[in-house]
C-alpha positions as CSV (number, residue, x, y, z in Angstrom):
1,M,0.0,0.0,0.0
2,R,1.0,3.6,-0.4
3,A,-0.7,6.7,1.0
4,E,-0.9,10.4,0.0
5,Q,-2.0,12.9,2.6
6,Y,-4.2,15.9,1.8
7,G,-4.8,17.9,5.0
8,A,-7.1,15.8,7.1
9,E,-7.7,13.3,4.3
10,I,-5.5,10.3,3.2
11,L,-5.8,8.6,-0.1
12,I,-4.6,5.0,0.1
13,H,-3.8,2.9,-3.0
14,G,-3.6,-0.9,-2.9
15,A,-0.5,-2.6,-4.1
16,S,-1.8,-3.2,-7.6
17,N,-3.2,0.4,-7.8
18,H,-6.5,-1.2,-8.8
19,L,-8.3,-0.4,-5.5
20,S,-8.0,2.8,-3.5
21,E,-9.8,4.4,-0.5
22,R,-10.0,8.0,0.8
23,I,-10.3,8.2,4.6
24,A,-10.6,11.3,6.7
25,C,-9.9,12.3,10.3
26,R,-12.7,14.3,11.7
27,P,-14.8,14.7,14.8
28,D,-17.5,12.2,15.5
29,T,-21.0,13.0,17.0
30,Q,-19.4,13.3,20.5
31,G,-16.6,15.6,19.2
32,D,-13.8,12.9,19.4
33,L,-11.4,12.8,16.4
34,R,-12.0,9.5,14.5
35,W,-11.0,8.0,11.2
36,H,-13.9,7.8,8.7
37,W,-14.4,5.8,5.5
38,S,-15.1,7.7,2.4
39,W,-18.9,7.0,2.8
40,G,-18.9,8.7,6.2
41,V,-18.9,5.7,8.5
42,P,-16.3,5.8,11.4
43,I,-13.7,3.0,11.1
44,G,-13.9,0.3,13.7
45,R,-11.6,-2.4,14.8
46,I,-11.5,-5.6,12.7
47,D,-12.1,-7.8,15.7
48,D,-14.7,-5.5,17.3
49,S,-16.4,-3.1,14.9
50,D,-18.3,-1.5,17.7
51,R,-15.0,-0.2,19.1
52,L,-14.1,2.8,16.9
53,L,-10.6,3.7,16.1
54,D,-9.1,7.0,17.4
55,V,-6.4,9.0,15.7
56,D,-3.6,7.1,17.6
57,D,-4.7,3.6,16.5
58,V,-2.5,3.7,13.3
59,Q,-1.6,0.0,13.3
60,E,-5.2,-1.1,13.5
61,L,-6.1,1.5,10.9
62,V,-3.7,0.0,8.5
63,R,-5.1,-3.5,9.1
64,S,-8.6,-2.3,8.4
65,I,-7.7,-0.4,5.3
66,S,-5.7,-3.3,3.9
67,K,-8.9,-5.4,4.1
68,V,-10.5,-2.9,1.6
69,V,-7.6,-2.0,-0.8
70,C,-5.5,-5.1,-0.8
71,V,-8.2,-7.6,-1.9
72,P,-6.5,-10.1,-4.3
73,L,-7.9,-9.8,-7.9
74,R,-9.3,-12.9,-9.5
75,R,-8.2,-13.4,-13.1
76,S,-10.5,-15.0,-15.5
77,G,-9.5,-18.0,-17.6
78,M,-7.1,-19.5,-15.0
């Protein structure tokens, strides 16, 4: 994966550059800074999606994002 930062937003590209995702760091409804998917939903932990990630949970953030942008592509005819 590689990432490009644009202010409070980060554009993440998968290894094949086929998939990408834009995430943003912004306050949630309680005013706590959280990471959000491009569709506006706060990013939760992989093992407990009810537990939202805060701005310091970078390792868990990378794990969550990799599940979205590092999906192996299926090749037809194989």
